[in-house]
N, C-alpha and C positions, 0 to 999 in steps of 0.2 A: 642291500648289503651282501657282499659275497661271503662265502665260507671262510676265505682267508682273512677278511676284515674282522669277522667275528672271533676267529682264533686269536688275532692280534689283540682284540679287546680283552679276551679272557686272560691272555698272557700278561697284559698290563695290570689287570686286577690281581693276578697271582703275585706279581712283582710288588704291588702296593701292599698286599697282605703281608708279604715277607718283610717289607720295610717297617710296617707297623709292629710286627712281632719282634724285630730287632731293636727298634727305637723305644717302644713302649711295651716291653715284655710283660710287666706286672699287669698293666691294664688289659692287654690281650688275654692273659691267662684268666683274669676275672671275667671278662666278657665271654670267653669260651666255656667257662664253668656253668654259665646259664644263671648265675646269681644276679639278683637285682642290683643295680648300681645306686648307691646311696651318696648323697651330697651334704648330709648334715654335719655340723661341726664335730660332734662326738665321733662319728665314723672317720672323718678326716684326721682327727687326732690319733685314733687307734691305728689307722693305716700308716701315718707318719712314724709313729713309734715302732711299728713292725718293720718298716723299711729301714729305719735307722739301726735297728738291731739285726738287720740282714735276715729277717725272719718272715718274709712275705709268704713263703710256701706254707708254713704252719698257720699263719693268719688266714690264708685262703682255705686251707683244709678245715680249720675249725668252723669257719662260716658255712662251708659246704656241708659239713657234718650236721650243724645246727639246722640248716634248711632241710636236709634229708629227714631229720628227726621230726620236724614240723610236717613235712609232706606225708610221712608215714604214720603220723599221729602216735609216735612212740614216746609219749611223755606222761 
C-alpha cells in the first residue's frame, strides 16, 4: 500500500467519524466520554426521558460525575 492510499483510508475514517458525530451526536458524546455503555431497561428509560426533555448534556454530565466519584473513591 502506498502512502497516498493510506492517506485516503485515513481521510475516509475521518469522514466516517464526522458522519457519526453528526447523525448520532448523543451516542458519540457518550462514547467519547469513556463511560461504559449500558443496555438495561432502566438506563434506556432514563436516557429516553433525558432526550425528550432535551437534557442529554446534564444526563451525561451527571453520569460522568458519578463515575469520577467512584474512580476517585470520593464517597
